C-alpha positions in Angstrom: -54.7 7.2 -23.5 -55.3 6.1 -20.1 -53.9 7.9 -17.3 -51.0 5.7 -16.8 -49.6 6.5 -20.0 -48.9 9.9 -19.3 -45.5 11.4 -18.1 -45.8 11.7 -14.2 -45.5 15.3 -12.8 -46.3 15.2 -9.1 -43.5 15.8 -6.5 -41.1 13.2 -5.1 -42.8 11.6 -2.2 -40.9 13.1 1.0 -43.6 12.6 3.3 -41.6 10.0 5.5 -38.4 11.8 5.1 -36.8 14.7 6.4 -35.3 17.1 4.0 -31.7 16.1 5.2 -32.6 12.5 4.5 -34.1 13.3 1.0 -31.1 15.4 0.4 -28.7 12.6 1.4 -30.7 9.9 -1.0 -30.8 12.4 -3.9 -26.7 13.2 -3.6 -25.8 9.4 -3.2 -27.9 8.7 -6.3 -26.0 11.3 -8.3 -22.7 10.1 -7.0 -23.6 6.7 -8.1 -24.5 7.9 -11.4 -21.6 10.2 -12.0 -19.1 7.3 -11.1 -20.9 5.1 -13.4 -20.4 7.9 -16.0 -16.9 8.1 -15.3 -16.6 4.3 -15.6 -18.0 4.7 -19.1 -15.5 7.5 -20.0 -12.6 5.7 -18.6 -13.6 2.2 -20.1 -13.5 3.7 -23.5 -10.4 5.2 -23.5 -8.8 1.7 -22.1 -10.3 0.4 -25.2 -9.0 3.1 -27.6 -5.4 2.6 -26.1 -5.4 -1.0 -26.6 -5.9 -2.1 -22.9 -8.8 -3.7 -23.4 -10.7 -5.2 -26.3 -14.1 -3.8 -26.8 -16.3 -1.5 -24.9 -19.9 -0.9 -24.8 -21.3 1.2 -21.9 -24.7 2.7 -20.2 -23.6 6.3 -20.5 -26.5 8.6 -20.9 -29.0 5.9 -19.0 -27.9 6.5 -15.7 -30.9 8.3 -14.3 -33.6 6.4 -15.3 -31.4 3.1 -13.9 -31.1 5.0 -10.5 -34.9 5.2 -10.4 -35.5 1.5 -11.3 -33.2 0.6 -8.8 -35.3 2.1 -6.2 -38.3 0.0 -7.1 -35.8 -3.3 -7.1 -36.2 -5.7 -3.9 -34.6 -8.8 -2.8 -36.0 -11.8 -4.5 -36.7 -9.7 -7.8 -35.2 -10.9 -11.0 -33.4 -8.9 -14.1 -33.2 -9.9 -17.6 -31.6 -6.8 -19.1 -29.6 -5.0 -21.5 -25.8 -4.6 -21.6 -26.4 -0.5 -21.0 -27.5 -1.3 -17.3 -24.5 -0.8 -15.3 -25.6 2.2 -13.3 -28.8 -0.2 -12.1 -26.3 -2.9 -11.3 -24.3 -0.4 -9.3 -27.2 1.1 -7.6 -28.7 -2.3 -6.7 -25.4 -3.6 -5.5 -25.5 -6.6 -7.8 -22.2 -5.5 -9.2 -19.5 -2.8 -8.2 -16.8 -0.8 -9.9 -13.9 -3.1 -9.6 -15.9 -6.1 -11.1 -16.9 -3.5 -13.9 -13.2 -3.0 -14.7 -12.3 -6.7 -14.2 -14.6 -7.9 -16.8 -13.5 -5.0 -19.3 -10.0 -6.6 -18.7 -11.4 -10.3 -19.2 -10.2 -11.5 -15.8 -10.9 -15.0 -15.6 -10.7 -15.3 -12.0 -14.5 -15.8 -10.8 -13.6 -14.1 -7.6 -13.0 -10.6 -9.6 -15.7 -10.9 -12.3 -18.3 -13.3 -10.7 -20.6 -12.6 -13.7 -18.7 -14.2 -16.3 -15.0 -15.2 -15.2 -13.7 -13.1 -18.0 -15.7 -14.7 -20.7 -18.1 -12.0 -21.6 -17.3 -8.7 -22.8 -18.0 -6.0 -20.3 -21.4 -4.9 -19.3 -22.8 -8.2 -19.4 -24.2 -8.9 -15.8 -25.1 -12.0 -13.8 -25.5 -13.0 -10.2 -24.2 -16.5 -9.2 -27.2 -18.6 -7.9 -25.9 -22.2 -8.2 -23.4 -23.3 -5.4 -20.5 -25.4 -6.3 -22.3 -28.5 -5.2 -25.0 -27.8 -7.4 -27.4 -26.5 -4.8 -29.5 -23.1 -5.4 -28.7 -20.1 -3.3 -31.8 -19.0 -1.4 -33.0 -16.3 -4.1 -35.6 -14.7 -1.8 -32.7 -13.3 -0.1 -30.8 -12.0 -2.9 -31.4 -9.7 -5.8 -31.1 -11.5 -9.0 -29.7 -11.1 -12.4 -30.1 -13.6 -15.1 -27.0 -13.4 -17.3 -26.9 -10.9 -20.0 -26.3 -11.8 -23.8 -25.3 -9.5 -26.6 -28.0 -10.3 -29.1 -30.5 -7.4 -29.2 -33.9 -8.4 -27.3 -32.6 -12.0 -26.9 -33.1 -11.5 -23.1 -36.6 -10.9 -23.3 -38.2 -14.3 -23.9 -36.2 -15.3 -20.9 -37.7 -12.6 -19.0 -41.3 -13.8 -19.5 -40.2 -17.1 -17.7 -38.9 -15.3 -14.8 -41.8 -13.6 -14.6 -44.2 -16.3 -15.2 -42.5 -18.1 -12.2 -44.0 -15.8 -10.0 -47.2 -16.3 -11.4 -47.1 -20.2 -10.5 -45.8 -19.7 -7.1 -48.6 -17.4 -6.1 -51.3 -19.6 -7.8 -50.0 -23.0 -7.0 -50.2 -23.7 -3.5 -48.4 -27.1 -3.5 -45.2 -24.9 -4.5 -45.3 -23.4 -1.0 -42.6 -25.7 0.2 -40.1 -24.2 -2.3 -39.4 -21.1 0.0 -36.1 -20.3 -1.1 -37.5 -19.5 -4.4 -40.5 -17.3 -3.8 -42.4 -15.5 -1.1 -46.2 -16.1 -2.6 -45.0 -15.0 -6.1 -44.3 -11.5 -4.7 -41.1 -11.2 -7.0 -41.0 -8.8 -10.1 -39.1 -9.5 -13.1 -37.4 -6.3 -14.6 -36.4 -6.2 -18.2 -34.6 -3.7 -20.1 -34.0 -3.2 -23.8 -33.1 -0.6 -26.4 -35.6 1.1 -28.4 -34.0 -0.2 -31.8 -34.5 -3.9 -30.3 -38.0 -3.6 -29.9 -38.3 -4.1 -33.7 -37.1 -7.5 -32.9 -39.7 -10.3 -33.3 -38.6 -11.9 -30.1 -39.7 -8.5 -28.5 -43.2 -8.5 -29.9 -43.8 -12.1 -29.5 -42.7 -12.2 -26.1 -44.7 -8.8 -25.3 -48.0 -10.5 -26.3 -47.5 -13.6 -24.6 -46.8 -11.7 -21.3 -50.1 -9.7 -21.9 -52.1 -13.0 -22.3 -50.5 -14.9 -19.1 -50.7 -11.7 -17.1 -47.3 -11.9 -15.3 -45.4 -9.6 -13.0 -43.2 -8.5 -15.8 -41.7 -5.0 -15.8 -40.0 -4.0 -19.4 -38.3 -0.6 -19.4 -37.3 0.5 -23.0 -34.1 2.9 -23.1 -35.2 5.2 -26.2 -32.1 7.3 -27.3 -33.7 7.6 -30.7 -31.2 5.3 -32.6 -30.1 1.7 -32.8 -26.4 2.3 -33.7 -26.7 4.8 -36.5 -30.2 3.9 -37.5 -32.8 6.5 -36.5 -36.2 5.7 -35.1 -37.9 7.0 -37.9 -36.5 4.0 -40.1 -37.0 1.5 -37.5 -40.3 2.2 -35.6 -43.8 3.2 -36.9 -44.7 6.6 -35.4 -41.0 6.8 -34.1 -42.8 5.7 -30.8 -42.8 2.3 -29.6 -45.2 3.0 -26.6 -47.8 4.5 -29.3 -47.5 1.4 -31.4 -48.1 -0.8 -28.2 -51.3 1.3 -27.1 -53.5 -1.5 -28.2 -52.0 -3.6 -25.4 -53.2 -1.0 -22.5 -55.4 -2.8 -20.3 -59.0 -1.8 -20.0 -61.8 -2.7 -17.7 -62.3 -6.6 -17.8 -59.5 -7.0 -20.3 -56.0 -8.3 -19.6 -53.1 -6.2 -21.2 -50.5 -4.1 -19.8 -50.2 -0.8 -17.9 -48.0 1.7 -20.0 -46.0 4.5 -18.8 -44.1 7.0 -20.5 -41.2 9.1 -18.8 -38.4 11.3 -20.1 -34.7 9.8 -19.3 -33.5 13.2 -17.8 -36.5 14.1 -14.9 -35.3 12.6 -11.9 -38.7 13.1 -10.2 -40.8 11.8 -12.5 -38.6 8.8 -13.2 -38.8 7.9 -9.3 -42.3 8.5 -9.1 -43.2 6.5 -12.3 -41.0 3.5 -11.4 -42.6 3.7 -7.9 -46.2 3.6 -9.2 -45.4 1.2 -12.2 -43.7 -1.5 -10.0 -46.3 -1.4 -7.2 -49.0 -2.0 -9.7 -46.9 -4.9 -11.3 -46.2 -6.6 -8.0 -49.4 -6.2 -6.3 -51.8 -6.7 -9.1 -49.4 -9.2 -11.0 -49.9 -7.5 -14.5 -47.0 -6.4 -16.9 -46.0 -3.0 -17.3 -44.0 -1.0 -20.0 -42.1 1.9 -19.0 -41.0 3.9 -22.2 -38.3 6.2 -21.2 -37.5 8.8 -23.9 -35.3 11.4 -24.3 -32.3 9.7 -23.6 -28.8 10.3 -24.9 -25.8 8.4 -25.6 -22.8 10.6 -25.1 -20.5 8.4 -26.5 -22.2 6.6 -29.3 -23.2 2.9 -29.6 -19.6 1.5 -28.7 -15.9 1.9 -29.0 -16.3 0.6 -32.6 -17.0 4.0 -33.9 -18.3 7.6 -33.2 -21.8 8.7 -33.1 -20.6 12.0 -34.9 -20.6 10.1 -38.1 -24.4 9.8 -38.4 -26.0 12.4 -35.7 -26.7 15.8 -37.0 -24.7 18.8 -35.0 -28.4 20.0 -33.8 -28.7 16.3 -32.4 -25.5 16.4 -30.7 -26.0 20.1 -29.4 -29.5 18.7 -28.0 -27.8 15.6 -26.4 -25.3 17.9 -24.7 -28.4 20.1 -23.3 -30.3 17.1 -22.1 -27.6 14.9 -20.7 -29.5 13.2 -17.8 -26.7 13.9 -15.1 -26.4 17.6 -16.4 -30.1 17.9 -16.0 -30.0 16.2 -12.5 -27.1 18.4 -11.4 -29.0 21.5 -12.2 -32.1 20.4 -10.6 -30.3 19.8 -7.2 -28.6 23.1 -7.3 -31.9 24.8 -8.2 -33.9 23.0 -5.5 -31.0 23.9 -2.9 -30.2 20.1 -2.2 -26.7 20.9 -2.6 -24.3 23.5 -4.1 -22.1 24.1 -7.1 -18.9 23.7 -5.0 -20.2 20.7 -3.0 -20.9 19.0 -6.3 -17.6 20.0 -7.9 -16.1 18.1 -4.6 -18.2 15.0 -5.1 -17.4 14.9 -8.8 -13.6 15.1 -8.0 -13.8 12.5 -5.4 -15.9 10.2 -7.6 -13.2 10.7 -10.5 -10.6 9.6 -8.0 -12.5 6.7 -6.9 -13.2 5.3 -10.2 -9.7 5.7 -11.6 -8.3 4.0 -8.4 -10.8 1.0 -9.1 -9.7 0.8 -12.6 -6.0 0.9 -11.7 -6.6 -1.7 -9.0 -8.6 -4.1 -11.5 -5.8 -3.5 -14.0 -3.1 -4.2 -11.6 -4.6 -7.3 -10.0 -4.7 -9.0 -13.6 -1.2 -7.7 -14.4 0.6 -9.0 -11.2 -0.6 -12.4 -12.1 0.4 -12.5 -15.5 3.6 -10.7 -15.0 4.4 -13.4 -12.6 3.6 -16.1 -15.2 5.5 -14.5 -17.8 8.8 -14.3 -15.4 8.2 -17.9 -14.7 7.9 -18.8 -18.3 10.9 -16.7 -19.2 12.9 -17.9 -16.5 12.4 -21.4 -17.9 13.1 -20.5 -21.5 16.4 -19.0 -20.4 17.2 -22.2 -18.4 16.3 -24.3 -21.4 18.8 -21.8 -23.7 21.6 -22.3 -21.3 21.2 -26.1 -21.6 21.9 -25.8 -25.6 24.9 -23.7 -26.5 24.0 -24.1 -30.3 20.8 -22.5 -30.2 21.3 -20.2 -27.1 20.7 -17.1 -29.0 17.7 -18.3 -30.9 15.8 -19.5 -27.6 17.0 -16.6 -25.4 15.4 -14.4 -28.1 11.9 -15.8 -27.3 12.1 -14.8 -23.4 13.6 -11.5 -24.3 10.8 -10.7 -26.7 8.2 -12.0 -24.0 9.7 -9.9 -21.4 9.8 -6.9 -23.5 6.1 -7.2 -25.0 3.6 -4.6 -23.9 0.3 -5.8 -22.5 1.7 -9.4 -22.9 -1.0 -12.0 -22.0 -1.2 -15.9 -21.6 -1.4 -16.1 -25.5 2.2 -14.6 -25.8 3.5 -16.9 -22.9 2.2 -20.0 -24.7 3.3 -19.0 -28.1 6.7 -18.2 -26.8 7.1 -21.8 -25.2 5.6 -23.4 -27.8 7.8 -22.0 -30.4 11.1 -22.8 -28.1 9.8 -26.4 -28.3 9.3 -26.9 -31.9 12.7 -25.3 -32.6 14.1 -28.1 -30.5 11.9 -31.1 -31.3 15.1 -33.4 -31.7 16.5 -32.4 -28.1 15.8 -34.1 -24.9 17.2 -32.8 -21.7 15.7 -32.0 -18.0 15.5 -28.3 -19.1 13.3 -28.9 -21.9 11.0 -31.4 -19.8 10.7 -28.8 -17.2 9.4 -26.3 -20.1 7.3 -28.9 -21.6 5.8 -30.0 -17.8 4.9 -26.3 -17.2 3.3 -26.1 -20.6 1.1 -28.8 -19.6 0.2 -27.7 -16.0 -0.6 -24.2 -17.3 -2.6 -25.6 -20.1 -5.0 -27.7 -17.8 -5.2 -24.1 -15.7 -6.3 -22.4 -18.6 -8.5 -25.2 -19.8 -10.4 -24.5 -16.6 -10.2 -20.6 -17.1 -11.3 -20.7 -20.7 -13.1 -24.0 -21.7 -14.7 -25.3 -18.9 -18.3 -25.6 -17.5 -20.3 -26.2 -20.7 -22.5 -28.2 -18.2 -22.5 -27.4 -14.7 -21.1 -30.9 -13.9 -22.2 -30.8 -10.3 -23.2 -33.9 -8.7 -26.9 -32.9 -9.5 -26.0 -33.5 -13.4 -28.1 -36.0 -14.9 -24.8 -37.9 -16.1 -24.8 -39.1 -12.3 -28.6 -39.9 -11.9 -28.6 -43.8 -10.8 -29.3 -46.1 -13.6 -32.6 -48.3 -12.8 -33.4 -50.9 -15.2 -37.1 -51.0 -16.2 -39.0 -53.9 -14.7 -41.7 -56.1 -16.4 -44.2 -58.2 -14.6 -45.2 -61.3 -16.3 -48.4 -60.1 -17.3 -47.1 -56.6 -18.5 -49.8 -54.9 -20.6 -48.9 -54.5 -24.4 -50.2 -50.8 -25.2 -49.5 -47.8 -27.6 -46.1 -46.2 -27.3 -48.0 -43.0 -26.5 -49.7 -44.6 -23.6 -46.3 -45.7 -22.1 -45.2 -42.2 -22.3 -48.4 -41.0 -20.8 -47.9 -43.0 -17.7 -44.6 -41.8 -17.2 -45.4 -38.4 -17.5 -48.4 -39.1 -15.0 -46.0 -40.6 -12.4 -43.4 -37.7 -12.7 -46.1 -35.1 -12.2 -47.5 -37.0 -9.1 -43.8 -37.4 -7.9 -42.7 -33.8 -8.3 -45.0 -30.8 -7.6 -42.3 -28.5 -9.2 -43.0 -30.4 -12.9 -44.7 -28.1 -15.0 -45.4 -28.5 -19.2 -46.8 -26.3 -21.7 -46.8 -26.1 -25.4 -49.3 -25.6 -28.5 -52.2 -28.1 -28.0 -50.6 -29.6 -25.1 -53.1 -29.1 -22.3 -56.8 -29.5 -23.3 -56.4 -32.2 -26.1 -53.1 -33.8 -24.5 -50.9 -32.9 -27.2 -51.5 -33.9 -31.1 -50.1 -37.3 -30.2 -51.7 -37.9 -26.9 -48.7 -38.3 -24.8 -50.3 -35.7 -22.1 -53.8 -37.1 -22.7 -56.1 -36.5 -19.6 -53.1 -34.9 -17.6 -54.4 -31.6 -17.6 -57.6 -32.6 -16.0 -55.9 -34.5 -13.5 -53.0 -32.0 -12.6 -54.8 -28.9 -13.3 -54.4 -25.9 -16.1 -51.6 -23.9 -13.9 -49.3 -27.1 -14.4 -50.2 -28.4 -17.7 -51.1 -25.4 -20.1 -51.6 -24.5 -23.7 -49.7 -21.7 -25.4 -50.0 -19.6 -28.5 -48.2 -20.3 -31.6 -45.0 -18.8 -30.3 -42.1 -21.0 -30.3 -39.4 -18.5 -29.2 -41.3 -17.2 -26.1 -42.2 -21.0 -25.3 -38.4 -21.8 -24.8 -38.0 -18.2 -22.9 -40.8 -19.1 -20.7 -39.4 -22.5 -19.9 -35.9 -21.0 -19.3 -37.0 -18.6 -16.7 -39.1 -21.2 -14.8 -36.1 -23.5 -14.9 -33.8 -20.8 -13.5 -36.1 -20.4 -10.5 -36.3 -23.7 -9.3 -39.2 -25.4 -11.4 -39.0 -28.3 -13.6 -40.6 -27.2 -17.1 -41.2 -29.1 -20.1 -41.4 -27.0 -22.8 -42.9 -28.5 -25.8 -42.4 -27.5 -29.5 -45.0 -29.4 -31.6 -42.5 -30.6 -34.4 -38.6 -30.8 -34.6 -39.1 -28.8 -37.8 -40.1 -25.6 -35.7 -37.5 -25.9 -33.3 -35.7 -23.5 -35.8 -38.1 -20.6 -34.7 -36.5 -20.8 -31.3 -33.1 -21.5 -32.0 -31.5 -18.2 -31.2 -32.7 -18.4 -27.6 -31.9 -22.0 -27.5 -28.4 -21.5 -28.9 -27.4 -18.1 -27.5 -28.8 -18.0 -24.1 -29.8 -21.7 -22.7 -27.1 -23.6 -24.6 -24.2 -21.0 -23.1 -25.6 -20.2 -20.0 -23.7 -22.5 -17.7 -20.3 -21.7 -19.8 -20.8 -17.8 -19.9 -21.3 -17.8 -16.2 -18.7 -20.3 -15.4 -21.2 -22.5 -13.9 -22.9 -19.7 -11.5 -26.2 -20.2 -13.4 -28.4 -23.1 -14.9 -31.8 -23.5 -16.3 -32.7 -27.4 -16.6 -35.3 -27.0 -19.2 -36.5 -30.1 -20.9 -37.3 -29.4 -24.6 -39.8 -31.9 -25.6 -40.6 -32.5 -29.5 -41.0 -35.0 -32.4 -39.7 -35.6 -35.5 -38.2 -37.8 -38.3 -40.4 -40.0 -40.3 -43.7 -38.7 -41.7 -45.0 -37.0 -44.7 -44.3 -33.5 -45.6 -41.6 -30.8 -46.1 -42.7 -29.2 -42.6 -43.3 -32.2 -40.6 -40.7 -34.8 -41.2 -37.4 -33.0 -40.7 -34.3 -34.3 -39.0 -32.1 -31.1 -39.0 -29.7 -32.9 -36.6 -26.6 -30.9 -38.0 -28.3 -27.6 -37.0 -29.0 -28.7 -33.5 -25.7 -30.4 -32.9 -24.0 -27.1 -34.2 -26.1 -24.9 -32.0 -27.0 -26.5 -29.1 -23.8 -27.7 -27.4 -24.5 -27.2 -23.6 -27.6 -29.4 -24.2 -28.2 -33.2 -23.7 -29.4 -34.4 -27.2 -31.7 -37.4 -26.6 -33.1 -39.3 -29.7 -34.9 -42.3 -28.2 -35.8 -45.1 -30.8 -39.2 -45.8 -28.9 -41.4 -44.2 -26.3 -40.1 -46.6 -23.5 -36.7 -45.2 -24.2 -38.2 -41.8 -24.1 -39.8 -42.2 -20.8 -36.6 -43.6 -19.2 -34.7 -40.5 -20.6 -37.4 -38.0 -19.0 -37.1 -40.0 -15.8 -33.4 -39.4 -15.8 -33.5 -35.7 -16.9 -36.4 -34.7 -14.5 -33.8 -35.8 -11.4 -30.8 -34.1 -13.1 -30.1 -30.2 -13.2 -29.0 -29.8 -17.1 -31.0 -28.8 -20.1 -31.8 -31.3 -22.7 -33.8 -32.0 -26.0 -35.7 -35.1 -26.4 -37.1 -35.9 -30.0 -39.5 -38.3 -30.1 -40.1 -40.7 -33.0 -43.3 -39.5 -34.8 -44.0 -42.6 -36.4 -43.7 -44.5 -33.2 -46.8 -43.1 -30.9 -49.2 -45.9 -31.9 -46.3 -49.2 -32.2 -47.1 -51.4 -29.4 -44.7 -51.6 -26.3 -44.6 -53.2 -22.8 -45.4 -51.0 -20.1 -42.8 -51.3 -17.5 -44.3 -51.8 -13.8 -41.8 -49.1 -12.6 -42.6 -46.6 -15.4 -42.2 -43.4 -13.6 -38.8 -44.7 -11.9 -36.6 -46.5 -14.3 -34.0 -44.4 -15.9 -32.1 -44.6 -19.3 -28.4 -43.3 -19.1 -27.1 -40.5 -20.7 -24.4 -41.2 -23.5 -24.7 -45.1 -23.1 -25.0 -46.9 -26.4 -26.6 -50.0 -26.8 -26.0 -53.0 -28.9 -29.5 -54.0 -30.1 -28.2 -56.9 -32.4 -24.9 -58.7 -32.3 -23.0 -59.4 -35.7 -19.5 -59.6 -37.1 -19.5 -58.4 -40.6 -20.6 -54.7 -40.5 -21.1 -52.0 -37.7 -24.2 -50.2 -38.4 -25.0 -47.0 -36.1 -28.4 -45.4 -36.3 -30.8 -43.7 -34.2 -34.5 -42.6 -33.7 -37.1 -43.8 -36.3 -34.4 -45.0 -38.9 -33.4 -47.9 -36.3 -36.5 -49.9 -37.1 -35.4 -49.6 -40.9 -32.0 -50.9 -39.9 -33.3 -53.9 -37.7 -35.8 -55.0 -40.4 -33.1 -54.8 -42.9 -30.8 -57.0 -40.5 -33.5 -59.6 -41.0 -33.1 -59.8 -44.9 -29.3 -59.3 -44.9 -29.3 -62.5 -42.3 -30.8 -64.4 -45.1 -28.3 -63.3 -47.5 -25.4 -64.4 -45.0 -24.5 -61.0 -43.9 -24.5 -60.4 -40.0 -24.7 -56.6 -38.8 -24.0 -55.4 -35.4 -26.9 -53.0 -35.1 -26.0 -49.9 -32.2 -28.2 -47.3 -31.1 -26.3 -44.3 -29.5 -29.5 -43.1 -27.8 -27.9 -39.7 -27.2 -26.1 -37.8 -29.8 -24.7 -35.5 -27.1 -23.0 -36.8 -25.1 -22.2 -39.7 -27.6 -21.5 -43.1 -26.6 -19.3 -42.3 -23.6 -18.1 -46.0 -23.3 -16.8 -46.5 -26.9 -19.4 -49.1 -27.8 -19.2 -48.1 -31.4 -15.4 -48.3 -31.7 -15.3 -51.5 -29.8 -17.8 -53.2 -32.3 -15.7 -51.6 -35.1 -12.7 -53.5 -33.8 -14.7 -56.7 -34.5 -16.3 -55.9 -37.9 -13.8 -53.4 -39.5 -16.6 -51.9 -41.6 -18.9 -49.0 -40.7 -22.1 -47.5 -41.9 -24.0 -44.7 -40.3 -27.7 -44.5 -41.2 -29.0 -40.9 -40.5 -32.0 -39.2 -41.7 -30.4 -35.8 -41.8 -28.8 -34.3 -44.9 -25.6 -35.8 -46.5 -22.3 -34.9 -44.5 -24.6 -33.5 -41.4 -25.4 -35.6 -38.5 -23.7 -38.4 -40.2 -20.5 -36.6 -40.4 -20.8 -35.8 -36.7 -21.3 -39.6 -35.8 -18.1 -40.3 -38.1 -16.1 -37.9 -36.5 -16.9 -39.2 -32.9 -16.1 -43.0 -34.0 -13.3 -42.6 -36.3 -11.4 -39.7 -34.7 -12.6 -39.5 -30.9 -13.0 -43.4 -30.5 -9.8 -44.1 -32.7 -12.0 -46.3 -35.0 -10.1 -45.3 -38.0 -7.3 -47.7 -37.0 -9.8 -50.8 -37.1 -11.2 -50.1 -40.7 -10.3 -52.3 -43.6 -12.8 -50.5 -46.1 -14.0 -47.0 -46.6 -16.7 -46.2 -44.0 -20.1 -45.3 -45.6 -23.1 -42.9 -44.6 -26.6 -43.7 -45.8 -28.6 -40.5 -45.4 -31.6 -38.5 -46.8 -31.5 -36.4 -49.9 -30.3 -33.0 -49.9 -33.6 -31.4 -50.3 -36.5 -31.3 -47.7 -38.7 -34.5 -47.8 -41.6 -34.5 -50.1 -45.2 -35.4 -49.2 -46.7 -38.9 -49.6 -45.2 -42.5 -49.0 -43.6 -42.6 -52.2 -41.8 -39.1 -51.6 -40.8 -40.6 -48.3 -39.3 -43.7 -49.9 -37.3 -41.9 -52.4 -35.9 -39.2 -49.9 -35.0 -41.0 -46.8 -33.2 -44.1 -46.2 -35.3 -47.2 -46.8 -34.9 -50.9 -45.8 -34.0 -51.6 -49.4 -31.1 -48.9 -49.3 -29.9 -50.3 -45.9 -29.8 -53.9 -47.2 -28.1 -52.9 -50.6 -25.5 -50.5 -49.2 -24.6 -53.0 -46.7 -24.6 -55.9 -49.4 -22.3 -53.6 -51.4 -19.8 -53.1 -48.7 -19.6 -57.2 -48.4 -19.3 -57.5 -52.1 -16.4 -54.9 -52.1 -14.5 -57.0 -49.4 -15.4 -60.5 -51.1 -17.1 -60.0 -54.5 -16.8 -63.8 -55.1 -18.9 -64.5 -52.0 -21.0 -61.5 -52.4 -21.7 -61.0 -56.0 -22.8 -57.7 -57.4 -26.7 -57.3 -57.0 -26.7 -55.1 -60.2 
């Protein structure tokens, strides 16, 4: 094993420090670590006594995180694990009161700036989006991307955060983006539990970083368990750094520098992190720091005790090798401090943490108490106005006032109950109660339901609409060429745009949308990747968080599923879970719908619609519309998925004269053909089928109105479908997804959200693919997905049902 994999043993470098300065640093570190431990202990008690909902803490990991914090600089990034509280305290990216505010789910963003009470404790984030949508200066701040609970889910994002430094260093055209990088000198720090290294996203991303050679530093907190499962059941050789030895770089090869150090050895940890991060920062290579012999004094979380699965011998060992205990022993033995001084420090730390906990609890309690009193007073006044029901209504306010640890849920439950009990009454007191409920409901919607998208002036929803312009001699060309021209124009316009994916670079993607562009703009901006969908998306997310404009390509829509966890858990929820404090305007480009074969013709729209709220879902019917959507999205600041039609690349389209500037607005449905008999809503490839069917239907005396929603999320914000339905009174949704899937979503939007139900005079219909995946070949396609024949006969049958004499049955 190369030298860098051995445990560091040399003395802590004090060459530039006096002994008094050295003592001060060490003692301050111990104080932070001890305070963090007390936060873990108190936090667990608060959960077990019912004052908080759930707790997961970083006890046992304190000393390693103190060492890691010493190597972290302004401009650096973290994509971490939910046990990093000591690191967050040591870097100043969080503090004790914020820790407890999050534990109590305080929705005040000033109290819990990481999530506004939306995330459980120890899920950290720094805010890098201003209220106007502008970015903070990231090189002046320490930066933490928002944590997620899914194990190893943070690692794909880490790749992108590190890859951004590589782009900023190698592409001098990006020098103008000085608020995001200083010559790519930033390191992306990641942390993960040893159990999570068994996840595919860890291995996939680990390999990608070794190939790309990016300044990414992964720390593995190894306490020998993953909840109750020991390392012997999860890791080959019970040692992840042994497994990963093959990634160690050698002369002339890419790869990692791998370090291994014990989690209770303060001096070795400080030296190891100083050395590892110096290599990572200066040489731009990834490093792995495997921190072993860690403990977890309180077990995995508040959901159970580790005594259930750890042997007495293991528990005894953990007591003896507790990192703070070992640091304490070393400090006394090295004459850095004394037992008496440490006892004083520890007593003061306990007082400080308890004071922070009480203040955080009281700050929320005072607000809730005031709302309880206000609501109860209104209920009392209402009770006085109704002598016949006074006792019943007063019981609600009395129960509310006497409830232990009541929250807004109890307030609303009491008021709604009072209003339900008096549904036949109408007086000023009742109206006051109802008005209060409405006003507070709006506040709570902001507290708990807002910011699915950032919604700032930078949103793509506010990008000005620019119509496509066609000259008299506009060229007619393949759709792929229109798309290519649009990409070319955008890459020339905006130097921060990058694109990457499988087969995207050298050959210009499998359908030639990027043909010739790598040669024109260089491999650093348009690049090929390995077959690794999860880390492709993570790569894009990290870049987008650092001010770049990435287009991440997933070759076929079917394979988007491989990346759905990072898409759904991480990117889609980012704005919401940070209450608008973070954003990642990633564009995912893919293609799907009509083709042949089980794995190249999918339209899993229900999966996408159910898991990607927080993304704009664009379903252009042709490449010109796709180009206009890219033009819009690349001028906005929110994530989006664009699904191009697989069978549309070689269909002929006119080239707009302003191909890089015209925009297609999101959420604006378009009527492609007017008609009075049936409203037919479809998107993507099936629109051509519907349009072809419309011609035959006209010959049969049926005039359908064909509507393209263009985006499924947002869906038809101007109620074009509902307005059409008022004219036709009949609705057919044609969709390539499974029965009851994407079509059910569209029906809900039209019939419920747009009140289309009231315009119907016939049962609404859906025409979808069969329940299985489409088989190979044209015949398989015909018998599995909606065809022109299917559309004609379904519409005609609806007309037959309405007027059988005029439209006699075909069969």
